[in-house]
N, CA, C and O of each residue as an XYZ file, in Angstrom:
456
protein
N     100.469     80.749    145.211
C     100.717     80.782    144.384
C      99.324     80.207    143.222
O      99.699     79.361    142.410
N      97.700     80.657    143.126
C      96.955     80.370    142.271
C      96.544     81.960    142.287
O      95.530     82.280    141.666
N      97.341     83.022    143.017
C      97.371     84.797    142.174
C      97.794     84.312    141.447
O      97.162     83.395    140.922
N      98.921     84.593    141.058
C     100.200     84.291    140.255
C      99.670     83.981    138.744
O      99.501     84.744    137.793
N      99.496     82.743    138.862
C      98.574     82.186    138.127
C      97.818     82.386    137.105
O      97.765     82.167    135.895
N      96.721     83.314    138.730
C      95.647     83.577    137.550
C      96.040     85.198    136.643
O      95.369     85.748    135.770
N      96.849     85.462    137.016
C      97.373     87.392    136.706
C      98.083     86.487    135.565
O      97.335     86.218    134.625
N      98.835     86.193    135.519
C     100.183     86.411    134.612
C      99.120     85.288    132.500
O      98.175     84.605    132.107
N     100.518     86.076    132.043
C      99.447     85.426    131.119
C      99.377     84.739    130.279
O     100.515     84.416    129.936
N      98.118     83.970    129.284
C      98.653     82.635    129.564
C      99.573     82.149    128.198
O      99.761     82.931    127.266
N     100.120     80.751    128.207
C     101.250     80.245    128.305
C     100.810     79.974    127.182
O      99.626     79.639    127.215
N     101.625     79.980    125.423
C     101.827     79.717    124.228
C     103.025     79.495    123.391
O     104.108     80.049    123.204
N     102.344     78.386    122.938
C     103.313     77.920    121.460
C     104.287     79.465    121.124
O     103.806     80.272    120.329
N     105.714     79.777    121.826
C     106.700     80.314    121.060
C     106.338     80.504    119.237
O     105.965     81.495    118.610
N     106.526     79.624    118.957
C     106.775     79.613    117.392
C     104.793     80.551    116.664
O     104.494     81.490    115.925
N     104.143     79.652    117.376
C     102.857     79.479    116.558
C     102.929     80.994    117.350
O     101.732     81.098    117.617
N     103.304     81.739    117.680
C     103.012     82.774    118.696
C     103.654     84.110    117.455
O     103.044     85.142    117.177
N     105.205     83.623    116.809
C     105.909     84.333    115.901
C     105.257     84.265    114.375
O     105.774     85.070    113.601
N     104.044     83.304    113.732
C     104.148     83.157    112.881
C     103.053     83.760    112.976
O     102.780     84.315    111.911
N     101.902     83.990    114.167
C     100.777     84.207    113.469
C     101.097     86.552    113.227
O     100.416     87.286    112.510
N     102.564     87.066    114.321
C     102.867     88.119    114.532
C     102.760     88.485    112.101
O     101.999     88.887    111.221
N     104.387     87.842    112.364
C     104.393     87.811    111.144
C     103.647     87.303    109.997
O     104.171     87.404    108.888
N     101.900     86.494    110.177
C     101.278     86.613    109.347
C     100.550     88.205    109.539
O     100.191     88.720    108.481
N     100.279     89.123    110.997
C      99.952     90.254    110.840
C     100.362     91.072    110.369
O      99.648     91.898    109.801
N     101.986     91.187    110.431
C     102.957     92.041    109.602
C     102.310     92.278    108.417
O     101.419     93.052    108.067
N     103.052     91.320    107.813
C     102.998     90.986    106.487
C     101.584     91.353    106.430
O     101.677     92.579    106.498
N     100.423     91.110    106.355
C      98.946     92.264    105.932
C      98.782     93.099    105.467
O      98.267     93.356    104.379
N      99.567     94.198    106.896
C     100.171     94.946    106.370
C     101.038     95.477    106.245
O     100.966     96.704    106.181
N     101.727     95.112    106.191
C     102.780     95.594    105.442
C     102.671     95.831    104.005
O     103.310     96.713    103.433
N     101.495     94.687    103.172
C     101.849     94.293    101.595
C     100.981     95.388    101.070
O     100.903     95.697     99.881
N     100.379     95.912    101.989
C      99.870     98.421    101.886
C     100.258     98.539    101.412
O      99.945     98.458    100.225
N     101.814     98.989    102.036
C     102.080     99.994    102.221
C     103.316     99.193    101.349
O     103.692    100.191    100.734
N     103.891     98.499    101.034
C     105.190     97.645     99.591
C     104.677     98.485     98.819
O     105.256     99.431     98.285
N     103.186     98.079     98.687
C     102.748     98.232     96.727
C     102.521     99.515     96.418
O     102.540     99.989     95.282
N     102.159    100.472     98.121
C     102.480    101.187     97.485
C     103.833    102.058     97.086
O     103.899    102.932     96.222
N     104.569    101.726     97.686
C     105.795    102.457     97.900
C     106.684    101.899     96.013
O     107.525    102.537     95.380
N     106.190    100.873     95.740
C     106.986    100.495     94.822
C     106.346    101.558     93.733
O     107.050    102.132     92.903
N     104.628    101.784     93.863
C     103.903    102.979     93.101
C     104.548    103.757     93.078
O     105.156    103.920     92.021
N     104.749    104.484     93.949
C     105.407    105.584     94.442
C     106.950    105.908     93.825
O     107.200    107.043     93.420
N     108.026    104.774     93.778
C     109.164    104.606     93.001
C     108.909    104.420     91.603
O     109.702    104.932     90.812
N     107.865    103.724     91.144
C     107.463    103.505     89.661
C     107.477    105.108     89.277
O     108.066    105.379     88.230
N     107.062    105.879     89.798
C     105.949    107.104     89.667
C     107.179    108.384     89.390
O     107.121    109.351     88.631
N     108.533    107.845     90.550
C     109.092    108.843     90.710
C     110.218    108.805     89.358
O     110.655    109.798     88.777
N     110.629    106.950     88.965
C     110.974    106.768     87.681
C     110.704    107.390     86.502
O     111.493    107.938     85.732
N     109.450    107.252     86.418
C     108.771    107.477     84.337
C     109.130    109.215     84.949
O     110.351    109.367     84.909
N     108.608    110.154     85.337
C     109.130    111.561     85.921
C     110.451    111.780     85.844
O     110.858    112.552     84.976
N     111.267    111.215     86.636
C     112.719    111.179     85.745
C     112.862    110.518     84.679
O     113.919    109.944     84.417
N     112.155    110.505     84.153
C     112.930    109.800     82.591
C     111.937    110.808     81.497
O     112.497    111.330     80.533
N     110.711    110.987     81.690
C     109.586    111.634     80.767
C     110.308    113.665     81.076
O     110.121    114.646     80.357
N     110.935    113.576     82.130
C     111.393    115.463     81.909
C     112.553    114.862     81.114
O     112.335    114.885     79.903
N     113.596    114.389     81.428
C     114.413    114.318     80.267
C     114.051    114.372     78.356
O     114.532    115.093     77.481
N     112.918    113.165     78.287
C     112.431    112.550     76.977
C     111.636    114.409     76.171
O     111.529    114.872     75.036
N     111.259    114.905     77.647
C     110.646    116.494     77.268
C     110.918    117.031     76.170
O     110.442    117.141     75.040
N     112.876    117.727     77.480
C     112.397    118.917     76.631
C     113.598    119.083     75.685
O     114.624    119.684     76.005
N     113.404    118.550     74.596
C     113.354    118.739     73.526
C     111.753    119.255     72.523
O     111.632    120.074     71.612
N     110.724    118.347     73.206
C     109.981    118.570     72.048
C     109.274    119.996     73.124
O     108.227    119.635     73.661
N     109.520    120.872     73.337
C     109.084    122.039     74.383
C     110.606    123.052     73.899
O     110.668    123.780     74.890
N     111.291    123.301     73.377
C     112.302    123.691     73.094
C     111.957    124.627     71.970
O     111.865    124.197     70.820
N     111.696    126.328     72.367
C     110.822    126.904     71.099
C     110.120    126.740     70.955
O     109.927    127.327     69.891
N     108.385    125.799     71.465
C     107.173    126.252     71.613
C     106.865    126.784     72.917
O     105.937    127.569     73.108
N     107.777    126.284     73.973
C     107.127    127.924     75.092
C     108.488    128.543     75.298
O     109.627    128.202     74.980
N     107.693    130.126     76.290
C     109.214    130.899     76.255
C     109.828    130.381     77.659
O     109.478    130.099     78.805
N     110.999    130.440     76.806
C     111.914    130.151     78.226
C     111.830    131.047     79.820
O     112.039    130.748     80.996
N     111.368    132.378     79.013
C     111.633    133.018     80.528
C     110.339    132.956     81.051
O     109.172    132.770     80.705
N     111.668    133.405     82.921
C     110.668    132.957     83.715
C     110.717    131.664     83.778
O     111.142    130.945     82.874
N     109.992    131.036     85.573
C     109.518    129.850     85.737
C     108.036    129.108     85.637
O     107.382    128.249     86.229
N     107.945    129.902     84.627
C     106.731    128.912     84.475
C     106.498    127.689     83.035
O     105.645    126.804     83.099
N     107.268    127.841     82.021
C     107.894    127.220     81.470
C     108.125    126.084     82.096
O     107.249    125.240     82.279
N     109.487    125.954     82.527
C     109.563    124.621     84.296
C     108.592    124.130     84.814
O     108.284    122.948     84.663
N     107.814    125.132     85.658
C     106.468    124.764     86.311
C     105.483    123.583     85.416
O     105.006    122.522     85.818
N     105.411    124.169     84.199
C     104.503    123.563     83.677
C     105.005    122.422     83.054
O     104.186    121.598     82.646
N     106.388    122.185     82.880
C     106.435    120.408     82.518
C     106.927    119.698     83.057
O     107.235    118.513     82.933
N     107.093    120.886     84.125
C     107.173    119.427     85.695
C     106.299    119.045     85.942
O     106.359    117.843     86.203
N     104.894    119.697     86.051
C     103.209    119.173     86.687
C     102.892    118.218     85.307
O     102.413    117.126     85.615
N     103.093    118.457     83.678
C     102.517    117.309     82.769
C     103.701    116.338     82.853
O     103.135    115.551     82.095
N     104.554    115.879     83.052
C     106.209    114.927     83.690
C     105.328    114.663     84.858
O     105.232    113.439     84.759
N     104.608    114.995     85.916
C     104.215    114.723     86.881
C     102.775    113.611     86.650
O     102.592    112.578     87.296
N     101.930    114.120     85.636
C     100.537    113.752     85.665
C     100.700    112.292     85.245
O     100.087    111.359     85.765
N     101.658    112.178     84.174
C     101.929    111.242     83.266
C     102.314    110.542     83.408
O     101.978    109.513     82.823
N     103.365    110.582     84.344
C     103.709    109.568     85.158
C     103.687    108.784     86.416
O     104.366    107.833     86.803
N     102.292    109.744     87.173
C     101.681    109.281     87.748
C     100.095    108.014     87.237
O      99.481    107.157     87.872
N     100.011    108.470     86.014
C      99.452    108.042     85.391
C     100.138    106.537     84.656
O      99.500    105.505     84.452
N     101.172    106.702     84.438
C     101.812    105.695     83.818
C     102.453    104.738     85.312
O     103.029    103.651     85.358
N     102.172    105.407     86.077
C     102.511    104.152     87.565
C     101.370    103.084     87.581
O     101.494    101.873     87.400
N      99.856    104.029     87.920
C      99.049    103.598     88.259
C      98.430    102.341     87.606
O      97.862    101.431     88.210
N      98.682    102.461     85.967
C      98.991    101.812     84.595
C      99.950    100.318     84.777
O      99.746     99.286     84.138
N     101.174    100.553     85.960
C     102.213     99.632     85.477
C     102.568     99.739     84.911
O     103.097     98.649     84.694
N     103.052    100.848     83.659
C     102.902    100.986     82.234
C     104.865    100.171     82.293
O     105.271     99.369     81.451
N     105.450    100.532     83.126
C     106.966    100.026     83.383
C     107.004     98.511     83.990
O     107.649     97.507     83.687
N     106.200     98.748     84.803
C     106.916     97.008     84.809
C     106.915     96.757     86.148
O     106.429     95.844     86.815
N     107.835     98.177     86.549
C     108.912     98.373     87.679
C     108.031     98.132     89.263
O     108.311     97.165     89.971
N     107.727     98.420     89.378
C     106.772     98.363     90.938
C     106.114     97.189     90.897
O     105.865     96.806     92.040
N     105.766     96.529     90.142
C     105.329     94.666     90.077
C     106.875     94.063     90.854
O     106.861     93.392     91.886
N     108.216     94.485     90.079
C     109.140     93.855     90.321
C     109.698     93.778     91.524
O     110.274     92.911     92.182
N     109.290     95.245     91.697
C     109.902     95.754     93.301
C     109.130     95.186     94.814
O     109.362     94.911     95.991
N     107.856     95.267     93.587
C     107.024     94.507     94.679
C     106.903     93.152     95.278
O     106.299     92.637     96.219
N     107.495     92.891     94.607
C     107.713     90.751     94.260
C     109.287     90.781     94.997
O     109.900     89.752     95.280
N     109.937     92.541     95.308
C     111.390     92.130     96.214
C     110.879     92.256     97.054
O     110.735     91.251     97.750
N     110.363     93.375     97.465
C     109.945     93.169     98.598
C     109.392     92.701     99.816
O     109.526     92.754    101.039
N     108.671     92.190     98.854
C     107.263     91.522     99.277
C     107.904     90.813    101.090
O     108.990     90.237    101.028
N     107.219     90.893    102.553
C     107.963     89.810    102.774
C     108.112     88.198    102.582
O     107.331     87.623    101.824
N     109.249     87.387    103.363
C     109.048     86.000    101.873
C     107.986     84.851    103.400
O     108.467     83.928    104.057
N     106.654     85.373    103.483
C     105.430     84.587    104.029
C     104.943     83.644    102.995
O     104.088     82.807    103.286
N     105.662     83.776    101.277
C     105.002     83.274    100.364
C     103.508     83.245     99.213
O     102.861     82.599     98.389
N     103.709     84.999    100.267
C     102.478     85.591     99.392
C     102.761     86.634     98.298
O     103.576     87.555     98.242
N     101.798     86.179     97.425
C     102.061     87.107     96.683
C     101.767     88.908     96.666
O     101.367     89.714     97.505
N     102.248     88.997     95.097
C     101.855     90.208     95.632
C     101.120     91.084     94.616
O     101.436     91.244     93.437
N     100.202     91.562     95.197
C      98.497     91.681     94.753
C      98.788     92.322     93.435
O      99.524     93.304     93.337
N      97.999     91.556     92.092
C      97.234     92.420     91.228
C      97.520     93.426     90.839
O      97.208     94.151     91.784
N      98.273     94.617     89.395
C      97.760     95.930     89.629
C      95.998     95.790     89.033
O      95.560     95.286     87.999
N      95.540     96.233     89.782
C      93.849     95.905     88.930
C      94.157     96.723     88.230
O      93.827     96.265     87.136
N      94.817     98.195     87.971
C      93.939     98.784     87.061
C      95.119     98.497     85.225
O      94.836     99.078     84.177
N      95.832     97.911     85.316
C      96.772     96.920     84.667
C      96.308     96.833     83.242
O      95.152     97.240     83.356
N      96.455     96.603     82.180
C      95.602     96.990     80.914
C      96.555     95.256     80.713
O      96.442     94.605     79.674
């Protein structure tokens, strides 16, 4: 019996172990949630900007070929990434708050928000 006890895992409180695992998962998942929320806000902003900028480019850029479409996409993408980093719409913070695990931790404030 002594040999079995010597190689058996330590007995711990199951509730304590679950709490430790939840805390570790929350700290690792918080960064992933923040990144996903920011990416979603950037996608939302890009969709909004692509539609909003369509009339702006009519007649200003030759519409033949794929160049104008690529230019509009890259411009909208660049602006949307910048807007998401600054939290212009605030959608990323709302999503982050909703997706945050129920551990009582608050979402990290966007350090670049002005």
